[in-house]
C-alpha positions as CSV (number, residue, x, y, z in Angstrom):
1,M,86.8,-109.8,-72.9
2,P,87.3,-112.7,-70.1
3,E,90.7,-112.5,-68.2
4,I,93.4,-115.2,-70.1
5,R,93.9,-117.6,-67.4
6,V,97.6,-118.8,-67.2
7,A,99.3,-121.6,-65.2
8,I,103.1,-122.0,-65.0
9,I,104.9,-124.9,-64.5
10,E,108.7,-124.1,-63.7
11,D,110.9,-125.2,-60.7
12,Q,113.1,-122.6,-60.2
13,N,112.1,-120.1,-58.3
14,D,112.6,-116.8,-59.0
15,T,112.0,-117.5,-62.2
16,R,108.6,-118.8,-61.4
17,D,107.8,-115.6,-59.7
18,S,109.1,-113.1,-61.9
19,L,106.5,-114.8,-64.7
20,A,103.7,-114.5,-62.2
21,A,104.8,-111.3,-61.4
22,L,104.8,-110.2,-65.0
23,I,101.5,-112.2,-66.2
24,Q,99.3,-111.0,-62.7
25,A,100.2,-107.3,-63.9
26,G,99.4,-107.7,-67.7
27,E,96.2,-106.3,-68.6
28,G,93.3,-109.1,-69.0
29,F,95.4,-111.9,-67.4
30,A,95.4,-113.7,-64.4
31,C,97.7,-116.2,-62.8
32,P,95.8,-118.7,-60.3
33,Y,98.3,-121.3,-60.6
34,H,102.2,-121.8,-60.3
35,F,103.7,-125.6,-60.1
36,T,106.6,-127.0,-59.4
37,S,106.4,-129.8,-61.0
38,M,104.0,-131.6,-63.0
39,E,102.8,-134.1,-61.1
40,E,101.9,-131.3,-58.4
41,A,100.3,-129.3,-61.7
42,L,98.1,-132.7,-62.5
43,K,97.1,-133.2,-59.2
44,R,96.4,-129.6,-57.9
45,M,95.2,-127.9,-60.9
46,G,91.1,-127.0,-60.3
47,G,88.9,-129.4,-62.6
48,D,86.2,-126.4,-62.4
49,H,88.5,-123.8,-63.0
50,P,91.2,-124.9,-65.0
51,A,93.7,-122.6,-66.6
52,D,93.3,-121.5,-70.6
53,V,96.9,-121.6,-71.2
54,A,99.8,-123.0,-69.6
55,L,103.3,-122.2,-69.3
56,V,105.6,-125.5,-68.9
57,D,109.5,-125.6,-68.5
58,I,110.8,-129.0,-70.1
59,G,113.4,-129.5,-67.6
60,L,111.5,-130.4,-64.7
61,P,111.9,-132.4,-61.7
62,G,110.8,-136.2,-62.1
63,M,108.4,-135.6,-65.4
64,S,109.6,-133.6,-67.7
65,G,107.5,-130.9,-69.2
66,I,106.9,-132.4,-73.2
67,A,106.7,-135.9,-71.4
68,G,103.0,-134.2,-69.4
69,I,101.6,-132.3,-72.0
70,S,99.7,-135.3,-73.2
71,L,98.7,-136.2,-69.5
72,L,97.4,-132.0,-69.3
73,K,95.6,-132.2,-72.6
74,E,93.8,-135.6,-71.4
75,R,92.3,-133.9,-68.3
76,F,92.3,-130.6,-69.8
77,P,91.1,-130.7,-73.3
78,Q,90.9,-127.1,-73.8
79,L,93.9,-126.4,-71.8
80,Q,96.7,-124.6,-74.5
81,V,100.1,-125.3,-73.7
82,V,103.1,-123.1,-74.8
83,I,107.1,-124.7,-74.2
84,L,109.3,-122.0,-72.5
85,S,112.4,-123.1,-72.2
86,V,116.1,-122.8,-72.5
87,Y,116.4,-125.4,-75.0
88,G,115.9,-124.6,-78.4
89,D,117.3,-127.9,-80.4
90,D,115.7,-129.9,-82.7
91,E,114.7,-132.9,-81.1
92,R,112.8,-131.3,-78.2
93,I,111.5,-128.9,-80.1
94,F,110.1,-131.6,-83.1
95,Q,109.1,-133.8,-79.8
96,A,106.7,-131.1,-77.6
97,I,105.0,-130.1,-81.2
98,C,104.4,-134.0,-81.7
99,A,102.8,-134.0,-77.7
100,G,100.7,-131.5,-78.7
101,A,102.5,-128.2,-77.8
102,C,100.8,-125.5,-79.2
103,G,103.9,-122.9,-79.1
104,Y,107.3,-123.0,-78.0
105,L,109.5,-119.8,-76.8
106,L,112.7,-119.4,-75.6
107,K,113.2,-117.8,-71.7
108,T,114.9,-115.2,-73.6
109,T,111.2,-113.6,-74.6
110,P,111.2,-110.0,-73.7
111,P,107.9,-109.3,-71.2
112,A,105.8,-108.2,-73.8
113,R,106.4,-110.7,-76.3
114,L,105.8,-113.2,-73.9
115,L,102.2,-111.6,-73.0
116,E,101.5,-111.2,-76.6
117,S,102.2,-114.9,-77.2
118,L,99.9,-115.4,-74.4
119,R,97.2,-113.9,-76.1
120,E,97.9,-115.3,-79.7
121,V,97.5,-118.6,-78.3
122,S,94.6,-118.1,-76.5
123,A,93.1,-116.5,-80.3
124,G,93.8,-120.0,-81.5
125,G,97.9,-119.1,-82.9
126,S,101.0,-121.0,-82.2
127,P,103.6,-118.8,-80.9
128,M,107.0,-119.2,-81.8
129,S,110.4,-117.6,-80.8
130,P,111.8,-116.5,-84.2
131,E,114.9,-118.9,-83.6
132,V,112.6,-122.3,-82.8
133,A,110.2,-121.3,-85.9
134,R,113.7,-121.1,-88.1
135,R,115.0,-124.5,-86.6
136,V,111.0,-126.2,-87.3
137,I,111.3,-125.3,-90.9
138,E,114.5,-126.9,-91.4
139,L,113.6,-129.5,-89.6
140,F,110.9,-130.6,-91.5
141,R,112.3,-129.6,-94.7
142,Q,114.6,-133.1,-93.9
143,F,111.0,-135.1,-94.3
144,R,110.7,-136.7,-97.7
145,P,107.3,-136.1,-99.6
146,P,105.3,-139.3,-99.9
147,A,105.1,-141.1,-103.4
148,Q,101.8,-139.6,-103.6
149,H,99.9,-136.5,-102.5
150,A,98.1,-137.8,-99.5
151,C,94.8,-136.7,-97.8
152,N,92.8,-135.1,-100.6
153,L,93.4,-131.7,-99.3
154,T,91.5,-129.1,-101.4
155,P,93.7,-125.7,-102.7
156,Q,92.2,-123.4,-99.9
157,E,93.0,-126.0,-97.5
158,M,96.8,-126.2,-98.4
159,R,97.0,-122.9,-98.8
160,L,95.4,-122.5,-95.0
161,L,98.0,-125.1,-93.8
162,K,100.8,-122.9,-95.6
163,L,100.0,-120.0,-93.8
164,L,99.7,-121.8,-90.4
165,G,103.2,-123.6,-90.8
166,A,104.6,-120.3,-91.7
167,G,103.2,-118.8,-88.1
168,H,99.9,-117.1,-88.8
169,H,97.0,-117.8,-86.5
170,Y,93.4,-117.8,-87.9
171,K,93.2,-113.9,-87.6
172,T,95.9,-113.4,-90.2
173,A,95.1,-116.2,-92.1
174,S,91.5,-115.2,-92.4
175,A,93.0,-111.8,-93.6
176,E,95.5,-113.1,-96.0
177,L,92.6,-115.7,-97.6
178,G,89.8,-113.0,-97.7
179,I,87.9,-115.1,-95.5
180,S,86.0,-115.1,-92.3
181,V,87.5,-116.6,-88.7
182,H,84.6,-118.9,-88.8
183,T,85.0,-120.3,-92.3
184,V,88.8,-120.7,-91.6
185,G,87.4,-122.7,-88.5
186,F,85.1,-124.3,-90.9
187,H,88.3,-125.6,-93.0
188,M,90.5,-126.8,-90.3
189,R,87.8,-129.4,-89.2
190,R,88.0,-130.6,-92.3
191,I,91.6,-130.9,-92.0
192,Y,91.6,-132.5,-89.1
193,E,89.5,-135.1,-90.3
194,K,91.5,-135.7,-93.7
195,L,94.8,-135.3,-91.6
196,Q,93.9,-137.8,-89.2
197,V,94.8,-135.5,-86.1
198,H,93.0,-133.4,-83.3
199,S,94.9,-130.1,-82.9
200,K,96.2,-127.3,-85.4
201,S,99.9,-128.1,-84.5
202,E,99.5,-131.5,-84.4
203,A,98.5,-130.9,-88.3
204,V,101.2,-128.4,-89.6
205,A,103.8,-131.1,-88.0
206,K,101.7,-134.0,-90.2
207,A,101.9,-132.3,-93.0
208,F,105.6,-131.3,-93.1
209,R,106.5,-134.8,-92.3
210,E,104.4,-136.1,-95.3
211,G,106.0,-133.6,-97.7
212,L,102.7,-131.5,-97.8
213,L,104.3,-128.6,-97.1
214,R,107.9,-127.5,-98.5
């Protein structure tokens, strides 16, 4: 298996160094990039060998972590962004997901769970701390459903979206549905087209906003 290359964007030296040491020591990981600001990351991350996953703090000096997500995704389309923050409030969670974050972890996440989350997001999952996942469910329950059922999603596509909204990743969703991971990918491409989105997190967020998931 190829190494999962991780970039850390964190302005606190002790936190950044501890994360780098943890990731570098983890089997199957490399941590070639450590940045103190979003501006530095956008300037210095290698275009030929970018990271696979970026762990991004929100409260950075200069540009915030949330503000920089779309710029990172524009420059490095394959990069999976995971927020790692002390903040777990509704506004920041919602903004991060809408900006394109694939996961949201609190800094209280145990080291073993953090490494597991990096593997999960690299495999197509959307890891969240339990407290954050609960806030996401409560947050999107506040949205009213549309007057009509939108987007013409098939029953299978709806079941898949519900599983992803509940925190499943492609592998566990495929097991629940009794289909292959390849078939899950096919359904996701159809879902992207129908919802007019470009990522799994955007699809789940839009489905909650439009009342497709309750």
